[in-house]
C-alpha positions in Angstrom: 0.0 -0.1 -0.1 1.3 3.4 -1.1 1.7 6.0 1.5 -0.8 8.8 1.2 -1.7 12.1 3.0 -5.2 11.3 3.6 -8.0 8.6 3.7 -11.2 10.2 2.2 -14.6 8.8 3.5 -17.4 9.8 1.3 -21.1 9.5 1.7 -22.2 8.4 -1.7 -25.9 7.7 -1.5 -27.0 11.3 -2.6 -24.1 11.4 -5.3 -25.2 8.1 -6.8 -28.9 7.8 -6.4 -30.8 4.7 -7.1 -32.9 6.4 -9.5 -31.2 9.1 -11.6 -27.6 9.8 -12.7 -24.5 10.0 -11.0 -23.4 13.6 -9.7 -21.6 15.3 -12.6 -17.8 15.0 -12.1 -17.9 12.5 -9.2 -16.6 9.5 -11.5 -13.6 11.8 -12.6 -13.0 12.7 -8.9 -12.9 9.2 -7.9 -10.3 8.5 -10.8 -8.2 11.6 -9.8 -8.0 10.3 -6.3 -6.9 6.9 -7.7 -4.1 8.9 -9.6 -3.1 10.7 -6.4 -3.0 7.3 -4.5 -5.5 8.5 -1.9 -8.0 5.7 -0.8 -11.6 6.8 -1.1 -14.1 4.7 1.3 -17.5 4.8 0.2 -20.1 5.2 3.0 -23.7 4.0 2.3 -27.0 3.1 3.9 -27.3 0.5 1.1 -26.4 -3.1 1.2 -23.0 -4.8 -0.1 -25.2 -6.2 -2.8 -26.9 -2.9 -3.7 -23.3 -1.2 -4.5 -21.7 -4.1 -6.1 -22.5 -3.0 -9.4 -21.6 0.9 -8.9 -18.4 -0.3 -7.5 -17.6 -2.3 -10.4 -18.8 0.4 -12.9 -16.6 3.0 -11.2 -13.7 0.8 -10.6 -13.9 1.1 -6.8 -11.5 -1.3 -5.1 -11.2 0.1 -1.6 -13.3 -0.8 1.5 -16.6 0.7 2.2 -19.0 1.1 5.1 -22.5 -0.3 4.5 -25.8 -0.3 5.9 -25.4 3.1 7.9 -22.4 2.2 9.9 -23.3 -1.5 10.5 -20.1 -3.0 9.2 -16.8 -2.3 7.5 -16.2 -4.4 4.3 -12.7 -5.1 3.2 -11.8 -6.3 -0.3 -9.9 -9.6 -0.4 -6.4 -9.2 0.4 -6.6 -5.5 0.9 -4.7 -5.2 4.1 -1.7 -7.4 4.3 -2.4 -8.4 8.0 -6.0 -9.6 8.4 -7.7 -7.6 11.3 -9.1 -9.5 14.3 -12.8 -10.3 14.8 -13.9 -10.3 11.1 -16.3 -12.5 9.3 -16.6 -13.6 5.7 -19.6 -12.0 4.0 -19.9 -12.9 0.3 -16.5 -11.7 -1.4 -15.6 -9.6 1.4 -14.0 -9.7 4.9 -16.2 -7.7 7.1 -15.3 -6.1 10.5 -18.8 -6.3 12.2 -19.7 -3.1 14.2 -23.6 -4.1 14.6 -25.0 -7.4 15.6 -25.5 -9.5 12.5 -28.8 -10.5 11.5 -31.3 -11.9 12.6 -30.6 -9.7 15.8 -32.4 -6.6 14.0 -35.3 -9.0 13.0 -35.7 -10.2 16.5 -35.5 -6.6 18.0 -38.1 -5.4 15.5 -40.5 -8.4 16.7 -39.8 -7.3 20.4 -40.3 -3.6 19.6 -43.7 -4.1 17.7 -45.1 -6.7 20.4 -44.1 -4.3 23.4 -45.3 -1.0 21.8 -48.3 -2.6 20.2 -47.3 -0.8 17.0 -47.8 -2.8 13.9 -44.7 -3.0 11.3 -44.0 -4.9 8.1 -40.3 -5.9 7.5 -39.3 -5.9 3.8 -38.2 -9.4 3.9 -41.5 -10.6 4.5 -43.1 -9.2 1.4 -43.6 -10.8 -2.2 -41.6 -9.3 -5.1 -44.5 -7.3 -6.3 -45.3 -6.1 -2.9 -41.7 -5.1 -2.2 -41.4 -3.0 -5.4 -44.8 -1.3 -4.5 -43.9 -0.5 -0.9 -40.2 0.2 -1.1 -40.4 2.8 -3.9 -37.5 1.0 -5.6 -36.9 -0.6 -8.9 -37.7 -4.3 -8.8 -34.1 -5.5 -8.9 -32.8 -2.8 -6.5 -35.9 -3.7 -4.3 -34.9 -7.2 -4.1 -31.2 -6.5 -3.3 -32.3 -4.1 -0.4 -34.1 -6.8 1.5 -30.9 -9.1 1.6 -29.2 -7.5 4.4 -26.4 -8.5 6.7 -27.1 -6.4 9.8 -30.1 -3.9 9.8 -33.8 -4.5 9.1 -35.7 -2.4 6.7 -39.7 -2.1 7.5 -42.5 0.4 7.3 -45.2 1.2 9.9 -48.9 0.1 9.3 -51.6 2.5 10.3 -49.4 4.2 13.0 -50.3 7.6 14.3 -47.6 10.1 15.2 -47.8 9.2 18.7 -47.4 5.5 18.1 -44.2 6.3 15.9 -43.0 8.4 18.8 -43.5 5.7 21.3 -41.7 3.0 19.2 -38.9 5.4 18.6 -38.5 6.1 22.5 -38.5 2.3 23.3 -35.9 1.8 20.7 -33.8 4.4 22.0 -34.2 3.1 25.6 -32.8 -0.1 24.5 -29.9 1.5 22.7 -31.1 0.3 19.3 -30.5 2.5 16.1 -33.8 3.6 14.5 -33.6 5.6 11.5 -35.9 6.7 8.7 -34.8 6.1 5.2 -37.3 7.9 3.0 -40.6 5.9 3.1 -39.0 3.1 5.1 -37.3 2.7 8.4 -34.2 1.1 9.5 -33.6 -0.9 12.8 -30.0 -2.0 13.8 -28.7 -3.3 17.1 -25.2 -1.7 17.5 -24.8 0.4 14.2 -22.1 3.1 14.7 -20.8 5.1 11.8 -18.2 7.0 13.8 -16.8 3.9 15.3 -16.8 2.3 11.8 -14.7 5.2 10.5 -12.4 5.1 13.5 -11.9 1.4 13.3 -11.1 1.3 9.6 -8.8 4.4 10.0 -6.8 2.4 12.6 -6.4 -0.5 10.0 -5.0 2.2 7.4 -2.6 3.7 10.0 -1.4 0.2 11.0 -0.8 -0.9 7.3 0.9 2.3 6.4 2.7 2.7 9.7 1.8 6.6 9.7 -1.4 8.7 10.5 -2.8 10.0 7.3 -5.5 12.7 7.8 -9.1 11.4 8.0 -11.3 13.5 5.7 -15.0 13.2 5.3 -17.3 14.3 2.5 -20.7 14.3 3.5 -24.2 15.5 2.2 -26.5 17.2 4.5 -28.4 14.3 5.9 -25.4 12.4 7.1 -23.2 15.3 8.2 -23.0 14.9 12.0 -22.2 11.1 12.2 -19.7 11.1 9.6 -17.9 14.2 9.8 -17.5 14.3 13.7 -15.4 11.2 13.1 -12.9 13.1 10.8 -10.2 15.4 11.2 -11.3 17.8 8.4 -14.3 17.5 6.1 -16.3 18.9 3.4 -20.1 19.3 3.4 -21.9 19.3 0.2 -24.9 21.6 0.2 -27.3 23.2 -2.3 -27.2 26.8 -3.1 -30.1 27.6 -0.8 -28.5 26.0 2.1 -25.3 28.0 1.3 -27.2 31.1 1.3 -28.7 30.5 4.6 -25.3 29.8 6.2 -24.0 33.1 4.9 -26.8 35.1 6.0 -26.7 33.4 9.6 -30.0 31.6 9.3 -28.2 28.2 9.9 -25.5 27.3 12.3 -22.0 27.5 10.8 -19.9 24.4 10.8 -16.5 24.3 12.8 -13.5 25.6 11.2 -12.0 22.3 10.1 -15.1 21.8 7.8 -15.8 23.5 4.7 -19.2 23.8 2.9 -19.1 23.8 -0.9 -22.1 23.9 -3.3 -22.6 20.7 -5.0 -23.9 22.3 -8.0 -21.0 24.6 -8.5 -18.9 23.7 -11.6 -15.6 23.2 -9.8 -16.8 21.5 -6.8 -14.6 18.4 -7.3 -11.6 20.3 -8.3 -11.8 22.5 -5.1 -11.8 19.4 -3.0 -9.0 17.9 -4.7 -6.8 21.0 -4.5 -7.6 21.0 -0.7 -6.6 17.4 -0.4 -3.5 18.0 -2.1 -2.7 20.9 0.0 -3.0 23.5 -2.8 -5.8 25.5 -1.1 
């Protein structure tokens, strides 16, 4: 592994939407980091199966963090020394952070029974029901329900008070409940900050140095991802940037920089900053 000044952790879900096109210039940005020998770790709420095709198309050969901080996935032979406490999942060596399935499935059943709130897990649906209720294309919907750690579900006939009661009980048990668009995710032990830190330790050991840990986050993942990094970039739309400049929104700490995602030179500016040119 070549020496590098930085390891980049990038929140990719908004940059590579399931429906729609990849963010302009993101593929060139990935290629440029490869040229600079800077590893880019993808951070996603999707499963390893869901991002397999994007990784292949964009030539991504580095580790990734999937299912919202549930596990760190390492390509075969990526690190010379195999980390301790890993499991084999598909083609990857995985460093589990959350408890593996069926822990989340069982936790969901407990929450539903104790709160009296009806839920439907995705894995219980037929292919037709799955596509209708997930809002995903049929193939993506099928990949989405084959999960290593968390459980995707939706509420049935639940009032706001029911959802609040369900959420409070999940928090009391220190389980991670997150809304994912029209769906919800439940995990037992998910921790994105810990995932970033554990993978950073593996890089430091392999490189015998302490590269900077740099995060690139979109607005919905800013706190968890950037708080684990030495420095970072928050990709925002023009309206959000205007609110920040007018004082309508709290400014980020000095070690983080806001960049408008729709600006023509967004990726060039990040590359220059990573290379120490700005």
